[in-house]
VEXBAVEX-588333 format. One record per residue (C-alpha): residue number from 1; residue in three letters; chain; y, x, z. Coordinates in Angstrom, 1 decimal. Layout:
REM residues N
NUM_ALA_A_Y_X_Z
...
REM end
This chain:
REM residues 304
1_MET_A_-40.8_-3.6_16.0
2_ILE_A_-39.7_-6.1_13.3
3_LYS_A_-40.4_-4.4_9.8
4_LYS_A_-39.6_-5.4_6.3
5_LYS_A_-41.1_-4.3_3.2
6_LEU_A_-38.8_-3.0_0.0
7_ARG_A_-39.6_-2.5_-3.6
8_VAL_A_-38.0_0.6_-5.1
9_LYS_A_-38.1_0.9_-8.8
10_PHE_A_-36.9_4.2_-10.5
11_ASP_A_-35.6_3.9_-14.2
12_ASN_A_-35.9_6.8_-16.7
13_SER_A_-33.9_9.9_-15.4
14_LEU_A_-31.3_11.6_-17.3
15_HIS_A_-30.5_15.2_-17.8
16_LEU_A_-26.6_15.3_-17.3
17_ARG_A_-25.8_19.0_-17.6
18_GLU_A_-26.9_22.5_-17.3
19_THR_A_-25.1_25.7_-16.6
20_ILE_A_-25.7_29.1_-14.8
21_ASP_A_-24.1_27.4_-11.6
22_ALA_A_-26.2_24.0_-11.7
23_ILE_A_-28.5_21.7_-13.2
24_GLU_A_-27.8_18.0_-12.7
25_TYR_A_-29.9_15.0_-13.2
26_LYS_A_-29.2_11.2_-12.8
27_PHE_A_-31.7_9.2_-11.3
28_PRO_A_-30.9_5.4_-11.6
29_LEU_A_-33.1_3.0_-9.2
30_THR_A_-32.8_-0.6_-7.9
31_VAL_A_-34.0_-1.9_-4.4
32_VAL_A_-35.2_-5.5_-3.3
33_GLU_A_-37.1_-6.9_-0.6
34_SER_A_-40.8_-7.0_-1.7
35_SER_A_-41.1_-10.7_-0.7
36_LEU_A_-38.7_-11.7_-3.3
37_VAL_A_-40.4_-10.2_-6.5
38_GLY_A_-41.2_-13.0_-8.8
39_GLU_A_-39.0_-15.4_-6.8
40_PRO_A_-35.8_-17.2_-8.3
41_GLU_A_-33.4_-15.0_-6.2
42_GLU_A_-35.0_-11.6_-7.2
43_GLN_A_-32.5_-10.7_-9.6
44_SER_A_-29.4_-11.8_-7.4
45_GLU_A_-30.7_-9.8_-4.5
46_THR_A_-31.6_-6.7_-6.3
47_LYS_A_-29.3_-3.6_-5.7
48_GLU_A_-28.6_-1.0_-8.0
49_HIS_A_-28.1_2.6_-7.0
50_ILE_A_-27.5_6.2_-8.5
51_ILE_A_-28.7_9.5_-7.2
52_LEU_A_-26.8_12.5_-8.6
53_THR_A_-29.2_15.3_-7.8
54_SER_A_-28.2_19.0_-8.8
55_ILE_A_-29.9_22.3_-8.0
56_THR_A_-28.2_25.6_-8.6
57_GLY_A_-29.3_27.9_-11.2
58_THR_A_-30.1_30.6_-8.5
59_LEU_A_-32.4_28.2_-6.7
60_ALA_A_-33.9_26.9_-9.6
61_SER_A_-34.7_30.5_-10.9
62_THR_A_-35.9_31.4_-7.3
63_TRP_A_-38.3_28.5_-7.4
64_GLY_A_-39.4_29.6_-10.9
65_LEU_A_-38.3_26.4_-12.3
66_PHE_A_-35.4_27.4_-14.4
67_GLU_A_-37.4_27.7_-17.8
68_ASN_A_-39.5_24.8_-17.2
69_GLN_A_-37.4_21.5_-17.5
70_LEU_A_-40.5_19.1_-16.9
71_ASP_A_-41.4_20.9_-13.5
72_LEU_A_-37.8_21.0_-12.6
73_GLU_A_-37.1_17.2_-13.4
74_LYS_A_-40.4_16.5_-11.2
75_VAL_A_-39.1_18.5_-8.3
76_LEU_A_-35.8_16.9_-8.3
77_TYR_A_-37.4_13.4_-8.8
78_GLU_A_-39.3_14.1_-5.7
79_TYR_A_-36.5_15.1_-3.7
80_SER_A_-34.5_12.1_-4.8
81_LYS_A_-37.3_9.9_-3.9
82_ARG_A_-37.6_11.2_-0.4
83_HIS_A_-33.6_11.3_0.0
84_VAL_A_-33.9_7.4_-1.1
85_ILE_A_-36.6_6.5_1.6
86_LYS_A_-34.9_8.4_4.3
87_LYS_A_-31.6_6.7_3.6
88_LEU_A_-33.2_3.1_3.4
89_LYS_A_-35.0_3.8_6.6
90_ASP_A_-31.5_4.7_8.4
91_GLY_A_-30.1_1.9_6.7
92_THR_A_-27.2_4.4_5.1
93_LEU_A_-28.2_4.2_1.1
94_GLY_A_-24.9_4.0_-0.8
95_ASN_A_-24.7_2.8_-4.3
96_ARG_A_-23.8_6.1_-5.5
97_GLU_A_-25.3_9.3_-3.6
98_GLU_A_-25.1_13.1_-4.5
99_LEU_A_-27.7_15.5_-3.5
100_TRP_A_-27.2_19.2_-3.8
101_LEU_A_-30.1_21.8_-3.5
102_SER_A_-28.8_25.4_-2.9
103_ASN_A_-30.0_28.5_-1.4
104_LEU_A_-28.3_27.3_1.8
105_GLY_A_-30.8_25.2_3.8
106_TYR_A_-33.6_25.3_1.4
107_PRO_A_-36.9_27.4_1.6
108_SER_A_-37.0_30.5_-0.7
109_LYS_A_-40.4_29.0_-2.1
110_CYS_A_-40.5_25.5_-3.7
111_PRO_A_-42.1_23.3_-1.2
112_PHE_A_-43.8_21.1_-3.9
113_ASP_A_-46.6_21.7_-6.4
114_PRO_A_-45.1_20.0_-9.7
115_SER_A_-48.8_19.6_-11.0
116_LYS_A_-49.2_16.9_-8.0
117_ILE_A_-46.0_15.1_-9.1
118_LYS_A_-46.0_12.4_-11.6
119_GLU_A_-43.8_12.6_-14.3
120_PRO_A_-40.4_11.0_-13.7
121_GLY_A_-39.8_7.7_-15.3
122_LYS_A_-40.3_4.1_-14.7
123_ARG_A_-41.7_4.4_-11.3
124_ILE_A_-42.2_1.4_-8.6
125_PHE_A_-43.2_1.6_-5.1
126_ASP_A_-43.4_-0.4_-1.8
127_PHE_A_-42.9_0.7_1.6
128_ASP_A_-42.2_-0.6_5.1
129_ILE_A_-38.9_0.0_7.0
130_PRO_A_-38.0_-1.0_10.6
131_GLU_A_-35.1_-3.4_11.0
132_LYS_A_-33.3_-0.9_13.5
133_PHE_A_-29.8_0.7_13.0
134_LEU_A_-27.9_3.2_15.2
135_MET_A_-24.9_0.5_14.8
136_GLN_A_-24.6_-3.4_14.8
137_ASP_A_-22.2_-2.7_11.7
138_LYS_A_-24.3_-1.1_9.0
139_SER_A_-21.2_-0.1_6.9
140_GLU_A_-20.4_2.2_9.8
141_VAL_A_-23.9_3.8_9.8
142_LYS_A_-23.3_4.3_6.1
143_LEU_A_-19.8_5.8_6.6
144_ALA_A_-21.1_8.3_9.2
145_SER_A_-24.1_9.3_7.2
146_SER_A_-21.7_9.7_4.0
147_ILE_A_-19.3_12.3_5.9
148_ILE_A_-22.3_14.2_6.9
149_ASP_A_-24.0_14.2_3.4
150_THR_A_-20.5_15.1_1.8
151_ARG_A_-20.0_18.0_4.4
152_ASP_A_-23.5_19.6_3.3
153_ASN_A_-22.7_19.2_-0.5
154_ILE_A_-19.3_20.8_-0.1
155_ASN_A_-21.2_23.7_2.0
156_ALA_A_-23.7_23.9_-0.7
157_ILE_A_-21.5_24.3_-3.5
158_PHE_A_-18.9_26.5_-1.8
159_SER_A_-21.7_28.8_-0.7
160_GLN_A_-22.8_29.2_-4.2
161_LYS_A_-19.4_30.6_-5.2
162_TYR_A_-18.2_32.4_-2.0
163_ASN_A_-21.9_33.3_-0.3
164_ASP_A_-20.6_31.6_2.7
165_LYS_A_-20.1_27.9_4.2
166_LEU_A_-16.6_26.5_4.5
167_LEU_A_-17.0_23.7_7.0
168_LEU_A_-18.6_25.1_10.1
169_LEU_A_-20.0_23.0_13.2
170_ASP_A_-20.1_24.7_16.8
171_GLN_A_-21.6_21.6_18.4
172_GLU_A_-23.9_19.3_17.0
173_ARG_A_-23.2_16.6_19.2
174_ASN_A_-19.8_16.2_17.7
175_LEU_A_-21.6_14.7_14.6
176_LEU_A_-22.8_12.0_16.8
177_ASP_A_-19.6_10.4_17.5
178_PHE_A_-19.1_9.5_13.8
179_PHE_A_-22.3_7.1_14.5
180_ARG_A_-20.6_5.5_17.6
181_GLU_A_-18.1_2.9_17.9
182_ALA_A_-14.9_3.3_20.0
183_ASN_A_-14.4_0.1_21.9
184_SER_A_-12.0_1.4_24.7
185_GLN_A_-9.2_3.9_25.1
186_GLU_A_-11.6_6.5_26.7
187_GLU_A_-14.2_6.2_23.9
188_PHE_A_-11.4_6.5_21.1
189_PHE_A_-10.0_9.6_23.1
190_TYR_A_-13.7_11.5_22.9
191_ARG_A_-14.2_10.3_19.2
192_ILE_A_-11.2_11.7_18.0
193_ALA_A_-11.4_14.7_20.1
194_SER_A_-14.8_15.5_18.3
195_LEU_A_-13.3_14.6_14.8
196_THR_A_-10.3_17.2_15.1
197_ASN_A_-12.6_19.9_16.5
198_ILE_A_-14.9_19.4_13.3
199_ILE_A_-11.5_19.4_11.0
200_GLY_A_-10.2_22.3_12.5
201_ASN_A_-13.5_24.3_12.5
202_LEU_A_-13.1_25.9_9.1
203_ASN_A_-14.5_29.2_8.1
204_ILE_A_-11.4_31.4_8.7
205_THR_A_-13.0_34.6_7.8
206_ILE_A_-13.9_33.3_4.3
207_LEU_A_-10.4_31.7_3.8
208_ARG_A_-8.9_34.8_4.7
209_LYS_A_-10.8_36.9_2.3
210_ILE_A_-10.2_34.5_-0.5
211_THR_A_-6.3_34.0_0.2
212_GLY_A_-5.6_37.4_1.2
213_ILE_A_-3.8_36.3_4.3
214_ASN_A_-4.5_38.4_7.4
215_ASP_A_-1.7_36.9_9.5
216_LYS_A_-3.4_35.7_12.8
217_SER_A_-0.6_33.2_13.3
218_ILE_A_-1.8_31.4_10.1
219_LYS_A_-4.7_29.3_11.1
220_SER_A_-7.4_27.2_9.7
221_ILE_A_-5.7_24.1_8.0
222_SER_A_-2.9_26.4_6.8
223_LEU_A_-5.3_28.9_5.3
224_LEU_A_-7.1_25.8_3.5
225_GLU_A_-3.7_24.7_2.2
226_THR_A_-2.9_28.0_0.9
227_TYR_A_-6.5_28.1_-1.0
228_PHE_A_-5.7_24.5_-2.5
229_ARG_A_-2.4_25.9_-3.9
230_ASN_A_-4.1_28.9_-5.5
231_ILE_A_-6.9_27.0_-7.0
232_SER_A_-5.4_23.5_-7.6
233_ASN_A_-2.5_20.9_-7.0
234_LYS_A_-4.7_18.3_-5.9
235_GLY_A_-5.3_19.3_-2.4
236_GLU_A_-2.1_17.9_-0.7
237_ASN_A_-3.4_14.5_0.4
238_ILE_A_-6.2_16.4_2.1
239_ILE_A_-4.1_18.3_4.1
240_LYS_A_-1.9_15.4_4.8
241_ILE_A_-5.0_13.6_6.2
242_PHE_A_-6.3_16.4_8.3
243_ARG_A_-2.8_17.2_9.8
244_SER_A_-2.1_13.3_10.6
245_ILE_A_-5.4_13.1_12.5
246_ASN_A_-4.6_16.2_14.6
247_LYS_A_-1.2_14.3_15.2
248_ILE_A_-2.9_11.3_16.7
249_ARG_A_-5.1_13.6_18.7
250_GLN_A_-2.2_15.7_20.2
251_GLY_A_-0.2_12.5_21.1
252_TYR_A_-3.1_10.6_22.6
253_PRO_A_-3.1_9.7_25.5
254_ILE_A_-1.0_12.4_27.3
255_HIS_A_2.1_12.8_25.3
256_GLY_A_2.5_9.3_23.8
257_ASP_A_5.1_8.8_21.3
258_GLN_A_7.0_11.8_22.3
259_THR_A_4.9_13.9_19.9
260_THR_A_6.8_15.1_16.8
261_GLY_A_5.4_13.2_13.8
262_LEU_A_3.0_10.9_15.9
263_LEU_A_4.4_7.6_14.7
264_GLU_A_4.6_8.8_11.1
265_ALA_A_0.8_9.5_11.4
266_TYR_A_0.2_6.1_12.5
267_ARG_A_1.9_4.7_9.7
268_PHE_A_0.3_7.1_7.2
269_PHE_A_-3.0_5.5_8.3
270_GLU_A_-1.6_2.2_8.4
271_ILE_A_-2.6_1.8_12.3
272_GLU_A_-0.6_-0.4_14.7
273_TYR_A_1.3_1.3_17.5
274_PRO_A_0.8_0.9_20.4
275_LEU_A_-2.9_1.1_19.6
276_ILE_A_-4.8_-2.0_20.6
277_ASN_A_-7.8_-2.3_18.1
278_TYR_A_-9.6_0.9_19.0
279_LYS_A_-12.6_0.2_16.8
280_LYS_A_-10.7_-0.5_14.0
281_ALA_A_-8.6_2.4_14.4
282_TRP_A_-11.7_4.8_14.6
283_LYS_A_-13.0_3.3_11.6
284_ARG_A_-9.7_3.7_9.7
285_LEU_A_-9.8_7.5_10.7
286_LEU_A_-13.6_8.2_9.7
287_SER_A_-12.8_6.5_6.3
288_SER_A_-9.7_8.7_5.7
289_TYR_A_-11.6_11.9_6.6
290_LEU_A_-14.4_10.9_4.3
291_SER_A_-11.9_10.3_1.5
292_ALA_A_-10.4_13.8_2.2
293_LEU_A_-13.9_15.3_2.0
294_LYS_A_-14.8_13.6_-1.1
295_ASN_A_-11.6_15.0_-2.8
296_LEU_A_-12.4_18.6_-1.2
297_LEU_A_-16.0_18.2_-2.9
298_GLU_A_-14.4_17.6_-6.4
299_ILE_A_-12.0_20.5_-6.0
300_VAL_A_-14.6_22.8_-4.9
301_LYS_A_-17.0_21.6_-7.9
302_LYS_A_-14.1_22.5_-10.4
303_THR_A_-13.3_26.0_-8.9
304_ASN_A_-14.4_28.9_-11.1
REM end
């Protein structure tokens, strides 16, 4: 298997904020092929990235790091470094990454010994990665990876506030469709079915508890809409994206353009009708879903 060597250089970290709910650090870094170091094109080929790594106050306290800023910074740096390496190996490292550490999905005891971690700062290291990606189009791999990361971050923050996840997942295989292209009518049908299953799989129990709505006729997306109305006026576009994706799924391929609101949904996403370019349409829907998730993340972050 063909490999290439990358040089990663971390710059000094920055302590951004500290509250009872979260502690956040910024880790700037650059990436360049090791073979270009010292060459005329090194600067032009060097890519800049930022990792925003946060830990909830509860987890920091559980790990015994809340009162020791240096040890906390070391642990967050180690997580950030491993996150970068994993993303580079997957070919999914974005310009700006967010990593949230919470009681959800992390051990009750810190897995790292801070005394074994060198102090964060200007650190340089090289490593090999295989030139192999899940898709030919690397941008699509990054898109799929960003969706999964953003979902994880939403659940981590939401769980810190409400002691439960917001975004559920019944079948792990649905996530695999985010990494797959849609080159035919059949493939598009299966991909969008997976996406709508994921969109609708919200934690109805916790949403009913938060909103106080027990009417069984009011379901997942409508409950989410009420949640937004109660805490923010910025959730309207998220609901529009979710419902428009569902409209396309409902009309495709059985009911055609007879489905109410179907053509409006195509116009909303700026997708041509009748659908010809399935690959482009699928990527457009995934991009819109990611945009909705990012907006949702910002709303959840600001919720008291």
